[in-house]
Structure formats: C-alpha cells, structure tokens
N, CA, C and O of each residue as an XYZ file, in Angstrom:
940
protein
N     176.219     35.790    116.856
C     176.100     35.414    115.444
C     174.676     35.020    115.075
O     174.259     35.186    113.929
N     173.906     34.480    116.080
C     172.506     34.143    115.838
C     171.582     35.334    116.103
O     170.508     35.450    115.512
N     172.022     36.205    116.995
C     171.137     37.253    117.499
C     171.020     38.441    116.560
O     169.927     38.971    116.358
N     172.141     38.862    115.985
C     172.177     40.110    115.224
C     171.369     40.014    113.937
O     171.486     39.051    113.179
N     170.550     41.032    113.709
C     169.704     41.101    112.520
C     169.792     42.488    111.899
O     170.179     43.455    112.555
N     169.426     42.568    110.618
C     169.324     43.867    109.943
C     170.627     44.641    109.933
O     171.675     44.106    109.571
N     170.559     45.915    110.335
C     171.741     46.778    110.265
C     172.818     46.398    111.259
O     173.986     46.739    111.073
N     172.430     45.685    112.328
C     173.423     45.300    113.332
C     174.250     44.095    112.898
O     175.243     43.756    113.542
N     173.840     43.445    111.802
C     174.556     42.258    111.329
C     175.709     42.666    110.427
O     175.533     43.473    109.514
N     176.896     42.107    110.682
C     178.095     42.451    109.928
C     178.637     41.236    109.186
O     178.165     40.115    109.373
N     179.635     41.478    108.345
C     180.289     40.383    107.630
C     180.947     39.418    108.605
O     181.022     38.219    108.337
N     181.422     39.931    109.730
C     182.045     39.072    110.738
C     181.031     38.098    111.320
O     181.350     36.930    111.544
N     179.808     38.571    111.569
C     178.762     37.680    112.074
C     178.476     36.559    111.074
O     178.286     35.406    111.462
N     178.447     36.906    109.791
C     178.206     35.889    108.759
C     179.343     34.882    108.699
O     179.111     33.689    108.504
N     180.572     35.361    108.865
C     181.712     34.447    108.875
C     181.630     33.485    110.055
O     181.930     32.298    109.922
N     181.223     34.003    111.202
C     181.126     33.168    112.398
C     180.077     32.082    112.242
O     180.334     30.909    112.514
N     178.888     32.486    111.798
C     177.819     31.494    111.678
C     178.088     30.534    110.522
O     177.706     29.365    110.580
N     178.748     31.030    109.470
C     179.116     30.168    108.346
C     180.097     29.093    108.794
O     179.961     27.927    108.422
N     181.084     29.484    109.590
C     182.075     28.529    110.084
C     181.422     27.466    110.944
O     181.682     26.274    110.775
N     180.577     27.896    111.864
C     179.950     26.969    112.796
C     179.014     25.988    112.095
O     179.149     24.775    112.253
N     178.067     26.513    111.323
C     177.027     25.662    110.745
C     177.551     24.782    109.617
O     177.096     23.648    109.463
N     178.493     25.279    108.832
C     179.048     24.430    107.774
C     179.914     23.318    108.362
O     179.989     22.229    107.794
N     180.569     23.583    109.496
C     181.312     22.540    110.207
C     180.359     21.432    110.656
O     180.650     20.248    110.486
N     179.219     21.825    111.230
C     178.214     20.851    111.662
C     177.679     20.069    110.464
O     177.540     18.847    110.527
N     177.380     20.776    109.373
C     176.858     20.115    108.174
C     177.867     19.120    107.604
O     177.480     18.062    107.107
N     179.144     19.447    107.672
C     180.175     18.532    107.191
C     180.193     17.239    107.985
O     180.345     16.157    107.418
N     180.037     17.351    109.297
C     179.976     16.162    110.149
C     178.759     15.320    109.793
O     178.859     14.105    109.624
N     177.604     15.982    109.680
C     176.358     15.266    109.370
C     176.444     14.593    108.005
O     175.998     13.458    107.837
N     177.012     15.288    107.044
C     177.110     14.760    105.682
C     177.871     13.434    105.647
O     177.399     12.456    105.068
N     179.033     13.409    106.263
C     179.874     12.208    106.220
C     179.355     11.121    107.154
O     179.269      9.957    106.765
N     179.006     11.497    108.391
C     178.531     10.502    109.355
C     177.226      9.861    108.879
O     177.045      8.650    109.000
N     176.319     10.677    108.336
C     175.056     10.144    107.840
C     175.263      9.178    106.692
O     174.615      8.134    106.624
N     176.167      9.525    105.789
C     176.409      8.649    104.633
C     177.080      7.351    105.061
O     176.723      6.278    104.574
N     178.050      7.441    105.969
C     178.732      6.231    106.432
C     177.781      5.318    107.207
O     177.911      4.095    107.163
N     176.832      5.920    107.914
C     175.919      5.121    108.747
C     174.834      4.443    107.930
O     174.589      3.248    108.094
N     174.182      5.192    107.053
C     173.003      4.645    106.367
C     173.100      4.708    104.843
O     172.137      4.392    104.144
N     174.261      5.114    104.330
C     174.488      5.185    102.876
C     173.459      6.065    102.167
O     173.038      5.765    101.050
N     173.060      7.156    102.827
C     172.150      8.129    102.244
C     172.762      9.520    102.333
O     173.543      9.812    103.239
N     172.396     10.376    101.376
C     172.775     11.782    101.475
C     171.883     12.433    102.531
O     170.659     12.315    102.468
N     172.486     13.114    103.494
C     171.692     13.620    104.612
C     171.789     15.130    104.807
O     171.314     15.653    105.815
N     172.402     15.842    103.850
C     172.470     17.294    103.998
C     171.842     18.045    102.834
O     171.694     19.264    102.910
N     171.469     17.361    101.762
C     170.813     18.026    100.635
C     169.944     17.005     99.889
O     170.033     15.803    100.137
N     169.109     17.500     98.977
C     168.143     16.615     98.315
C     168.324     16.538     96.804
O     167.501     15.928     96.121
N     169.369     17.135     96.272
C     169.559     17.129     94.818
C     169.639     15.710     94.268
O     168.956     15.372     93.301
N     170.470     14.887     94.885
C     170.608     13.502     94.444
C     169.342     12.704     94.666
O     168.986     11.851     93.852
N     168.660     12.978     95.767
C     167.431     12.242     96.065
C     166.352     12.513     95.023
O     165.566     11.624     94.696
N     166.310     13.731     94.503
C     165.317     14.041     93.477
C     165.576     13.205     92.224
O     164.636     12.708     91.604
N     166.839     13.049     91.852
C     167.172     12.232     90.680
C     166.785     10.773     90.914
O     166.224     10.125     90.031
N     167.087     10.262     92.109
C     166.720      8.878     92.436
C     165.204      8.705     92.459
O     164.684      7.678     92.021
N     164.497      9.714     92.973
C     163.037      9.663     93.025
C     162.444      9.522     91.619
O     161.586      8.670     91.384
N     162.903     10.356     90.696
C     162.410     10.302     89.321
C     162.745      8.957     88.689
O     161.921      8.374     87.984
N     163.956      8.463     88.942
C     164.379      7.184     88.378
C     163.478      6.042     88.865
O     163.046      5.200     88.077
N     163.205      6.027     90.165
C     162.362      4.952     90.714
C     160.926      5.047     90.200
O     160.285      4.021     89.972
N     160.415      6.256     90.014
C     159.060      6.426     89.486
C     158.974      5.883     88.059
O     158.017      5.192     87.711
N     159.971      6.196     87.240
C     159.969      5.703     85.867
C     160.103      4.186     85.804
O     159.640      3.560     84.850
N     160.733      3.595     86.812
C     160.856      2.139     86.863
C     159.619      1.491     87.483
O     159.528      0.266     87.573
N     158.659      2.334     87.914
C     157.432      1.880     88.572
C     157.716      1.200     89.910
O     156.954      0.343     90.358
N     158.836      1.598     90.545
C     159.153      1.114     91.891
C     158.543      2.113     92.880
O     159.241      2.977     93.411
N     157.255      1.987     93.117
C     156.518      3.010     93.852
C     156.976      3.151     95.301
O     157.074      4.269     95.808
N     157.252      2.055     95.963
C     157.638      2.121     97.374
C     158.973      2.831     97.538
O     159.108      3.724     98.376
N     159.966      2.433     96.734
C     161.276      3.079     96.852
C     161.199      4.535     96.410
O     161.883      5.397     96.962
N     160.360      4.803     95.410
C     160.161      6.185     94.994
C     159.566      7.026     96.112
O     159.933      8.186     96.292
N     158.639      6.429     96.865
C     158.021      7.136     97.988
C     159.048      7.448     99.068
O     158.998      8.510     99.690
N     159.979      6.523     99.290
C     161.028      6.751    100.287
C     161.872      7.966     99.904
O     162.169      8.809    100.751
N     162.259      8.057     98.630
C     163.036      9.217     98.187
C     162.210     10.500     98.270
O     162.741     11.571     98.560
N     160.899     10.379     98.011
C     160.017     11.537     98.190
C     160.023     11.985     99.649
O     160.027     13.184     99.927
N     160.023     11.030    100.585
C     160.062     11.370    102.003
C     161.336     12.119    102.363
O     161.309     13.059    103.158
N     162.463     11.695    101.770
C     163.716     12.409    102.032
C     163.574     13.878    101.639
O     163.930     14.775    102.403
N     163.051     14.107    100.445
C     162.870     15.476     99.951
C     161.890     16.238    100.844
O     162.118     17.396    101.191
N     160.798     15.566    101.208
C     159.758     16.217    102.002
C     160.275     16.615    103.384
O     159.958     17.701    103.869
N     161.061     15.756    104.022
C     161.539     16.072    105.367
C     162.538     17.225    105.360
O     162.580     18.007    106.311
N     163.337     17.343    104.313
C     164.202     18.521    104.198
C     163.334     19.772    104.060
O     163.578     20.781    104.722
N     162.317     19.698    103.192
C     161.384     20.807    103.031
C     160.674     21.117    104.345
O     160.518     22.283    104.706
N     160.240     20.071    105.065
C     159.529     20.269    106.318
C     160.412     20.956    107.353
O     159.943     21.807    108.108
N     161.689     20.588    107.387
C     162.621     21.257    108.286
C     162.760     22.726    107.954
O     162.764     23.576    108.845
N     162.876     23.028    106.660
C     162.983     24.419    106.223
C     161.723     25.202    106.584
O     161.801     26.320    107.092
N     160.557     24.598    106.314
C     159.282     25.238    106.639
C     159.166     25.485    108.144
O     158.789     26.577    108.569
N     159.487     24.481    108.938
C     159.350     24.595    110.390
C     160.250     25.684    110.956
O     159.837     26.452    111.825
N     161.481     25.748    110.459
C     162.421     26.760    110.926
C     161.907     28.162    110.634
O     161.927     29.032    111.505
N     161.446     28.377    109.407
C     160.950     29.692    109.021
C     159.665     30.041    109.762
O     159.481     31.181    110.188
N     158.771     29.056    109.917
C     157.505     29.289    110.615
C     157.759     29.684    112.070
O     157.173     30.645    112.569
N     158.635     28.939    112.745
C     158.963     29.249    114.131
C     159.593     30.630    114.252
O     159.277     31.386    115.170
N     160.488     30.953    113.320
C     161.150     32.255    113.360
C     160.143     33.388    113.198
O     160.235     34.411    113.876
N     159.185     33.201    112.301
C     158.157     34.229    112.096
C     157.316     34.425    113.354
O     157.042     35.556    113.757
N     156.910     33.320    113.967
C     156.090     33.401    115.178
C     156.865     34.048    116.320
O     156.357     34.941    116.998
N     158.097     33.592    116.526
C     158.883     34.070    117.651
C     159.363     35.507    117.460
O     159.550     36.235    118.435
N     159.562     35.913    116.213
C     159.997     37.288    115.942
C     158.974     38.285    116.467
O     159.331     39.380    116.903
N     157.713     37.907    116.424
C     156.653     38.799    116.885
C     156.617     38.905    118.402
O     155.901     39.747    118.943
N     157.375     38.068    119.093
C     157.386     38.101    120.556
C     158.725     38.626    121.092
O     158.765     39.568    121.884
N     159.806     38.003    120.647
C     161.132     38.438    121.092
C     162.104     38.207    119.956
O     162.728     37.151    119.855
N     162.225     39.213    119.099
C     162.925     39.047    117.825
C     164.354     38.559    117.983
O     164.827     37.766    117.170
N     165.051     39.019    119.017
C     166.464     38.690    119.166
C     166.735     37.223    119.359
O     167.837     36.753    119.075
N     165.732     36.474    119.847
C     165.947     35.066    120.152
C     165.135     34.142    119.250
O     164.985     32.955    119.538
N     164.617     34.690    118.164
C     163.745     33.907    117.275
C     164.464     32.729    116.646
O     163.830     31.727    116.316
N     165.779     32.829    116.473
C     166.510     31.788    115.761
C     167.164     30.779    116.700
O     167.771     29.806    116.254
N     167.035     31.021    118.001
C     167.605     30.080    118.961
C     166.804     28.783    119.004
O     167.384     27.702    119.100
N     165.469     28.880    118.933
C     164.616     27.695    119.042
C     164.882     26.687    117.920
O     165.060     25.505    118.213
N     164.917     27.109    116.626
C     165.257     26.132    115.577
C     166.622     25.490    115.783
O     166.812     24.312    115.482
N     167.571     26.268    116.298
C     168.908     25.718    116.543
C     168.879     24.700    117.667
O     169.563     23.679    117.598
N     168.092     24.967    118.701
C     167.945     24.003    119.789
C     167.306     22.707    119.290
O     167.709     21.614    119.689
N     166.310     22.835    118.418
C     165.663     21.641    117.860
C     166.668     20.835    117.039
O     166.724     19.611    117.152
N     167.459     21.517    116.215
C     168.484     20.824    115.436
C     169.470     20.103    116.346
O     169.814     18.944    116.114
N     169.920     20.805    117.384
C     170.860     20.204    118.326
C     170.263     18.971    118.992
O     170.946     17.959    119.154
N     168.995     19.048    119.377
C     168.296     17.926    120.016
C     168.197     16.736    119.064
O     168.396     15.592    119.471
N     167.890     17.007    117.801
C     167.788     15.925    116.812
C     169.136     15.232    116.612
O     169.196     14.009    116.488
N     170.200     16.005    116.583
C     171.528     15.408    116.424
C     171.866     14.515    117.614
O     172.502     13.473    117.458
N     171.438     14.931    118.800
C     171.663     14.091    119.981
C     170.864     12.792    119.876
O     171.393     11.712    120.138
N     169.587     12.900    119.490
C     168.745     11.709    119.371
C     169.328     10.706    118.376
O     169.421      9.512    118.661
N     169.714     11.209    117.212
C     170.288     10.312    116.199
C     171.656      9.810    116.656
O     172.024      8.661    116.409
N     172.402     10.688    117.326
C     173.744     10.315    117.764
C     173.765      9.183    118.767
O     174.717      8.404    118.805
N     172.721      9.081    119.584
C     172.706      8.014    120.590
C     171.981      6.761    120.085
O     171.809      5.795    120.829
N     171.562      6.785    118.828
C     170.940      5.584    118.250
C     171.983      4.474    118.162
O     173.087      4.689    117.660
N     171.641      3.326    118.636
C     172.568      2.207    118.623
C     172.690      1.578    117.250
O     171.904      1.891    116.355
N     173.668      0.690    117.066
C     173.867      0.012    115.781
C     172.627     -0.723    115.297
O     172.374     -0.789    114.094
N     171.842     -1.282    116.234
C     170.642     -2.021    115.826
C     169.622     -1.094    115.165
O     168.955     -1.487    114.208
N     169.497      0.147    115.676
C     168.559      1.102    115.082
C     169.043      1.564    113.717
O     168.238      1.824    112.822
N     170.352      1.667    113.556
C     170.894      2.057    112.255
C     170.533      1.018    111.203
O     170.179      1.358    110.075
N     170.627     -0.240    111.582
C     170.319     -1.328    110.649
C     168.821     -1.434    110.391
O     168.394     -1.652    109.258
N     168.020     -1.279    111.456
C     166.579     -1.510    111.325
C     165.805     -0.282    110.847
O     164.726     -0.422    110.272
N     166.346      0.927    111.077
C     165.611      2.149    110.714
C     166.493      3.157    109.975
O     166.574      4.312    110.394
N     167.150      2.757    108.898
C     168.030      3.702    108.189
C     167.270      4.881    107.593
O     167.782      6.000    107.569
N     166.045      4.638    107.110
C     165.274      5.723    106.494
C     164.821      6.747    107.530
O     164.771      7.944    107.246
N     164.490      6.274    108.732
C     164.114      7.194    109.805
C     165.292      8.083    110.191
O     165.126      9.282    110.417
N     166.473      7.495    110.265
C     167.673      8.270    110.581
C     167.945      9.295    109.486
O     168.245     10.454    109.775
N     167.840      8.868    108.233
C     168.067      9.791    107.111
C     167.065     10.936    107.137
O     167.442     12.091    106.943
N     165.786     10.629    107.375
C     164.753     11.672    107.412
C     164.997     12.645    108.563
O     164.789     13.849    108.413
N     165.434     12.134    109.698
C     165.708     12.992    110.857
C     166.846     13.958    110.564
O     166.764     15.142    110.893
N     167.910     13.449    109.944
C     169.051     14.312    109.629
C     168.702     15.311    108.530
O     169.146     16.458    108.571
N     167.916     14.884    107.557
C     167.490     15.804    106.501
C     166.589     16.900    107.059
O     166.680     18.052    106.633
N     165.729     16.557    108.000
C     164.900     17.560    108.670
C     165.781     18.561    109.405
O     165.552     19.768    109.324
N     166.794     18.062    110.128
C     167.710     18.940    110.855
C     168.459     19.869    109.913
O     168.645     21.047    110.219
N     168.891     19.349    108.768
C     169.625     20.180    107.817
C     168.699     21.172    107.104
O     169.132     22.260    106.726
N     167.426     20.800    106.920
C     166.452     21.753    106.409
C     166.255     22.902    107.370
O     166.185     24.061    106.962
N     166.163     22.573    108.668
C     166.096     23.607    109.703
C     167.279     24.553    109.601
O     167.121     25.774    109.604
N     168.470     23.967    109.510
C     169.690     24.772    109.495
C     169.785     25.647    108.260
O     170.124     26.827    108.352
N     169.487     25.068    107.102
C     169.636     25.830    105.865
C     168.668     27.010    105.818
O     169.034     28.104    105.388
N     167.445     26.785    106.257
C     166.466     27.867    106.307
C     166.876     28.929    107.313
O     166.762     30.126    107.052
N     167.355     28.478    108.467
C     167.786     29.383    109.524
C     168.870     30.338    109.049
O     168.742     31.556    109.178
N     169.943     29.771    108.495
C     171.076     30.610    108.104
C     170.753     31.460    106.882
O     171.292     32.556    106.729
N     169.883     30.964    106.016
C     169.465     31.755    104.857
C     168.703     32.995    105.303
O     168.926     34.083    104.772
N     167.804     32.842    106.275
C     167.035     33.978    106.784
C     167.925     34.958    107.530
O     167.841     36.167    107.316
N     168.782     34.433    108.410
C     169.626     35.302    109.225
C     170.545     36.156    108.357
O     170.689     37.357    108.581
N     171.164     35.517    107.359
C     172.161     36.204    106.534
C     171.562     36.860    105.300
O     172.282     37.428    104.480
N     170.221     36.779    105.168
C     169.541     37.307    103.977
C     170.101     36.659    102.703
O     170.433     37.341    101.733
N     170.194     35.325    102.734
C     170.615     34.475    101.615
C     172.088     34.632    101.246
O     172.512     34.180    100.183
N     172.875     35.273    102.124
C     174.311     35.406    101.859
C     175.042     34.102    102.153
O     176.026     33.772    101.491
N     174.560     33.362    103.147
C     175.236     32.149    103.598
C     174.337     30.937    103.385
O     173.158     30.956    103.736
N     174.909     29.880    102.804
C     174.281     28.559    102.723
C     175.315     27.556    103.227
O     176.499     27.676    102.914
N     174.878     26.576    104.000
C     175.883     25.740    104.670
C     175.727     24.236    104.475
O     176.616     23.484    104.876
N     174.639     23.769    103.877
C     174.414     22.318    103.862
C     174.840     21.641    102.571
O     174.878     20.412    102.521
N     175.162     22.390    101.531
C     175.648     21.794    100.288
C     176.538     22.803     99.567
O     176.462     24.004     99.825
N     177.370     22.312     98.675
C     178.449     23.130     98.127
C     178.298     23.497     96.653
O     179.086     24.297     96.149
N     177.322     22.947     95.953
C     177.202     23.200     94.514
C     177.079     24.688     94.209
O     177.833     25.228     93.399
N     176.128     25.344     94.860
C     175.946     26.771     94.642
C     177.139     27.585     95.088
O     177.462     28.609     94.486
N     177.800     27.128     96.151
C     178.973     27.848     96.653
C     180.101     27.856     95.632
O     180.725     28.891     95.394
N     180.361     26.699     95.031
C     181.432     26.645     94.035
C     181.057     27.444     92.783
O     181.920     28.022     92.123
N     179.760     27.467     92.467
C     179.313     28.296     91.343
C     179.578     29.766     91.627
O     180.160     30.470     90.801
N     179.145     30.230     92.807
C     179.356     31.627     93.191
C     180.842     31.956     93.288
O     181.274     33.035     92.882
N     181.619     31.021     93.829
C     183.056     31.241     93.969
C     183.714     31.407     92.605
O     184.550     32.290     92.414
N     183.331     30.550     91.652
C     183.884     30.663     90.304
C     183.556     31.998     89.661
O     184.408     32.613     89.020
N     182.310     32.446     89.833
C     181.899     33.745     89.276
C     182.708     34.877     89.888
O     183.214     35.746     89.178
N     182.826     34.860     91.215
C     183.487     35.974     91.904
C     184.985     36.011     91.640
O     185.563     37.089     91.500
N     185.618     34.850     91.570
C     187.055     34.836     91.251
C     187.287     35.373     89.841
O     188.249     36.105     89.607
N     186.417     35.016     88.905
C     186.564     35.534     87.539
C     186.399     37.055     87.494
O     187.050     37.735     86.701
N     185.520     37.578     88.356
C     185.280     39.021     88.370
C     186.477     39.814     88.880
O     186.608     41.004     88.596
N     187.352     39.147     89.639
C     188.557     39.830     90.117
C     189.445     40.309     88.962
O     190.210     41.261     89.109
N     189.330     39.635     87.814
C     190.140     40.010     86.659
C     189.599     41.243     85.951
O     190.280     41.826     85.108
N     188.380     41.643     86.289
C     187.749     42.739     85.553
C     187.391     43.940     86.426
O     187.377     45.071     85.939
N     187.102     43.712     87.707
C     186.715     44.818     88.583
C     187.981     45.499     89.097
O     188.818     44.860     89.735
N     188.118     46.789     88.820
C     189.340     47.509     89.171
C     189.169     48.489     90.314
O     190.136     48.787     91.015
N     187.959     49.001     90.521
C     187.799     49.995     91.579
C     187.916     49.330     92.950
O     187.550     48.168     93.127
N     188.428     50.086     93.906
C     188.781     49.564     95.220
C     187.590     48.976     95.956
O     187.699     47.898     96.541
N     186.455     49.665     95.938
C     185.289     49.202     96.691
C     184.769     47.866     96.161
O     184.424     46.976     96.938
N     184.715     47.732     94.833
C     184.220     46.486     94.239
C     185.136     45.318     94.558
O     184.669     44.225     94.879
N     186.440     45.548     94.470
C     187.392     44.474     94.751
C     187.368     44.087     96.233
O     187.529     42.917     96.582
N     187.166     45.085     97.096
C     187.081     44.802     98.528
C     185.846     43.954     98.834
O     185.908     43.015     99.626
N     184.736     44.294     98.202
C     183.505     43.531     98.388
C     183.645     42.113     97.841
O     183.179     41.151     98.452
N     184.293     41.996     96.685
C     184.511     40.678     96.093
C     185.388     39.806     96.985
O     185.097     38.628     97.191
N     186.461     40.388     97.510
C     187.359     39.617     98.377
C     186.644     39.149     99.634
O     186.858     38.027    100.093
N     185.794     40.005    100.192
C     185.044     39.623    101.388
C     184.102     38.464    101.082
O     183.964     37.542    101.886
N     183.448     38.511     99.911
C     182.536     37.445     99.528
C     183.293     36.149     99.259
O     182.841     35.074     99.652
N     184.440     36.245     98.594
C     185.257     35.062     98.329
C     185.746     34.448     99.634
O     185.761     33.226     99.787
N     186.144     35.298    100.570
C     186.590     34.797    101.874
C     185.468     34.044    102.585
O     185.706     33.019    103.223
N     184.258     34.554    102.471
C     183.108     33.878    103.078
C     182.884     32.512    102.438
O     182.680     31.523    103.142
N     182.921     32.452    101.088
C     182.717     31.159    100.398
C     183.801     30.154    100.809
O     183.502     28.991    101.080
N     185.048     30.603    100.852
C     186.144     29.708    101.213
C     186.029     29.239    102.656
O     186.387     28.107    102.980
N     185.524     30.120    103.527
C     185.315     29.746    104.925
C     184.298     28.629    105.043
O     184.501     27.662    105.777
N     183.195     28.771    104.309
C     182.150     27.741    104.349
C     182.687     26.415    103.813
O     182.498     25.364    104.425
N     183.356     26.476    102.666
C     183.897     25.258    102.060
C     184.920     24.604    102.987
O     184.898     23.389    103.185
N     185.818     25.417    103.555
C     186.843     24.889    104.451
C     186.262     24.282    105.710
O     186.728     23.237    106.164
N     185.247     24.923    106.284
C     184.631     24.412    107.506
C     183.845     23.136    107.222
O     183.865     22.199    108.020
N     183.154     23.103    106.084
C     182.423     21.894    105.684
C     183.404     20.737    105.508
O     183.150     19.622    105.965
N     184.512     21.008    104.850
C     185.543     19.984    104.633
C     186.120     19.514    105.967
O     186.306     18.314    106.171
N     186.405     20.449    106.875
C     186.953     20.094    108.185
C     185.985     19.226    108.967
O     186.377     18.218    109.555
N     184.709     19.623    108.969
C     183.701     18.810    109.644
C     183.610     17.422    109.042
O     183.485     16.433    109.765
N     183.672     17.343    107.716
C     183.613     16.048    107.039
C     184.792     15.160    107.382
O     184.625     13.962    107.611
N     185.980     15.739    107.419
C     187.178     14.964    107.761
C     187.088     14.447    109.185
O     187.377     13.280    109.450
N     186.688     15.318    110.100
C     186.554     14.901    111.504
C     185.482     13.815    111.629
O     185.670     12.827    112.339
N     184.354     14.009    110.931
C     183.303     12.998    110.953
C     183.791     11.668    110.429
O     183.475     10.622    110.997
N     184.566     11.692    109.342
C     185.082     10.460    108.758
C     186.101      9.772    109.639
O     186.085      8.549    109.776
N     186.996     10.554    110.241
C     188.052      9.983    111.075
C     187.474      9.303    112.314
O     187.862      8.190    112.667
N     186.541      9.994    112.964
C     186.050      9.485    114.249
C     184.824      8.584    114.129
O     184.405      7.976    115.114
N     184.248      8.492    112.932
C     183.100      7.599    112.788
C     183.497      6.154    113.069
O     182.716      5.389    113.637
N     184.697      5.789    112.675
C     185.150      4.409    112.870
C     185.141      3.984    114.322
O     184.898      2.813    114.612
N     185.399      4.896    115.242
C     185.438      4.547    116.659
C     184.186      4.989    117.416
O     183.820      4.386    118.425
N     183.531      6.042    116.926
C     182.386      6.604    117.657
C     181.042      6.306    117.009
O     180.007      6.411    117.667
N     181.038      5.936    115.723
C     179.777      5.751    115.029
C     179.005      7.071    114.962
O     179.599      8.143    114.857
N     177.700      6.980    115.024
C     176.874      8.191    114.949
C     177.017      9.096    116.169
O     176.501     10.214    116.177
N     177.707      8.624    117.188
C     177.935      9.486    118.354
C     178.771     10.710    117.988
O     178.820     11.675    118.750
N     179.427     10.677    116.830
C     180.168     11.853    116.378
C     179.221     13.037    116.171
O     179.650     14.191    116.203
N     177.925     12.748    115.957
C     176.948     13.830    115.807
C     176.802     14.630    117.093
O     176.362     15.779    117.060
N     177.164     14.037    118.221
C     177.121     14.768    119.489
C     178.082     15.948    119.461
O     177.834     16.970    120.101
N     179.179     15.808    118.721
C     180.105     16.924    118.566
C     179.436     18.072    117.813
O     179.623     19.240    118.155
N     178.654     17.732    116.786
C     177.913     18.756    116.064
C     176.917     19.462    116.966
O     176.795     20.686    116.927
N     176.199     18.684    117.786
C     175.254     19.269    118.735
C     175.963     20.173    119.736
O     175.480     21.260    120.056
N     177.108     19.717    120.227
C     177.890     20.506    121.175
C     178.350     21.817    120.549
O     178.355     22.857    121.208
N     178.738     21.768    119.271
C     179.177     22.976    118.576
C     178.037     23.991    118.477
O     178.255     25.190    118.651
N     176.829     23.513    118.200
C     175.668     24.406    118.125
C     175.388     25.055    119.473
O     175.152     26.261    119.554
N     175.416     24.248    120.532
C     175.168     24.779    121.872
C     176.253     25.795    122.242
O     175.962     26.843    122.819
N     177.496     25.478    121.906
C     178.597     26.403    122.199
C     178.392     27.731    121.488
O     178.676     28.787    122.053
N     177.899     27.687    120.245
C     177.633     28.923    119.505
C     176.553     29.755    120.178
O     176.663     30.979    120.248
N     175.510     29.097    120.673
C     174.436     29.830    121.349
C     174.907     30.403    122.689
O     174.543     31.523    123.048
N     175.714     29.636    123.425
C     176.259     30.124    124.697
C     177.169     31.318    124.447
O     177.132     32.300    125.189
N     177.982     31.233    123.406
C     178.865     32.349    123.046
C     178.064     33.616    122.795
O     178.425     34.695    123.264
N     176.960     33.474    122.040
C     176.098     34.625    121.774
C     175.541     35.212    123.066
O     175.535     36.428    123.260
N     175.077     34.332    123.942
C     174.468     34.777    125.197
C     175.475     35.496    126.075
O     175.169     36.547    126.637
N     176.684     34.936    126.200
C     177.722     35.567    127.012
C     178.126     36.914    126.439
O     178.399     37.858    127.181
N     178.163     36.999    125.123
C     178.516     38.261    124.477
C     177.465     39.323    124.761
O     177.794     40.483    125.011
N     176.187     38.918    124.719
C     175.115     39.867    125.024
C     175.204     40.348    126.468
O     175.002     41.531    126.744
N     175.505     39.436    127.386
C     175.626     39.823    128.790
C     176.774     40.797    128.996
O     176.672     41.746    129.772
N     177.872     40.547    128.286
C     179.024     41.430    128.396
C     178.712     42.824    127.896
O     179.244     43.815    128.396
N     177.827     42.888    126.884
C     177.412     44.174    126.347
C     176.272     44.804    127.140
O     175.846     45.924    126.858
N     175.776     44.050    128.156
C     174.707     44.579    128.964
C     173.348     44.485    128.345
O     172.456     45.271    128.665
N     173.171     43.504    127.435
C     171.888     43.303    126.759
C     171.275     42.004    127.255
O     171.973     40.994    127.345
N     169.981     42.005    127.579
C     169.306     40.781    127.985
C     169.618     40.336    129.389
O     169.104     39.313    129.841
C-alpha cells in the first residue's frame, strides 16, 4: 500500500492505506485531545484561535497557536522533501522513511509520563501535529490527493457531493466510479471513528501509551508491504 505508485497503484491500495492511516489519525485525535486539550490532527481550529489571540493582543498565546500551525506545515514539508530526495535513489521505498519517523514520534509521545503531559503540553501537541503533517502529506502524494486521513471536513464535503451525484449520473461507468469513491470516503470516516473510539476507551487505563497502538499499526502496514513484495519476488 506504501510501495505502489503511478499505474501500479489501484483503488484497493488506496482503500488499504486509507483504512490504516485514518485509524491511526483517529487514535491521535482523541488521545491528544484528552491528554493536552489540544487539536492534534489538523490546524483549522488553531488558525481561528491564533487570529483571536492576535486581535486580543495576547502575543505569547498567539505565538503558541502559530507554532501548532507551523509544526503541521513542517511535518508536511519534511515528508514531501524526504520523498523527493529518496525517490531519486530508490523510488519504491521513498515513503517508508516518513512513516518510520511518524511511528517513532508516536512512540516518543506515547511513553511520555503524566508529569511531562502536565509540564510540556505544547511540546506534545507540536510533536503530534508534526506527525500528522507527515502523514497527511505522505498519503496525499501517494494517492495523488485521492486520500486524506487527518481531518474529516473535506471528506464530508466530497461525500455529500458524490452522494448527490448518484441521483443524476445514469451511465454505468460513472456510477461505478462514484460508488468506488463513496466507498473510499466511508472507509476513511469509519476507520477514523474506530480509531477515535478505541483511543477514547483505552485512554482511561493506558493514557498516551495508546499511541503505541498507532505506531504498531504503522509498522504492521510496512511489514505487510515488505512481505507482499517478497512473495512477489521483488526486493
């Protein structure tokens, strides 16, 4: 699901990576919010808070919200930059490195003790936002902007448009394409919701250690890809 690019990439690959990454994002979204009361998978809300604090002349708090936005951007930039560099060397594995970095960050934050959560909430939020920036850029590049996994606003917009089009598109090919796209959107939403529920249920007993499950899921996805390549006699 991470390896296939261009013509070798299918709708099934997009469904697989959408399920995996949106599940991870759902865990991060809920666990991050419960731990530090910050949004940790997107920056839409942070931009509104940033503008509000600037207008109130609360410069320090405004700067903190700017950092949230910047670290998401930095994660996106880093993921794309690494992919560009690595593609020129070994294209098939260009997207593994950003995923490994994301997995490592989830482990680091996941093993942070309660004292660090209390004393460094902004650092934890910035780390998770950086990880989600990495992920969003990664999946956007791999799927050619077909899949987004860290927030749902655009997904529900696209879903509403496509469901409405079912009432008007009559030819078989168009309806088949629409159904495939709707299935992809529902998969992402369902996986994000599942990750969020699991994150919420187990946060009470595990705290941020629930992020280790997200890291494990990422590693499992990469191992699955590697085993599949070996079975096909590639690499």
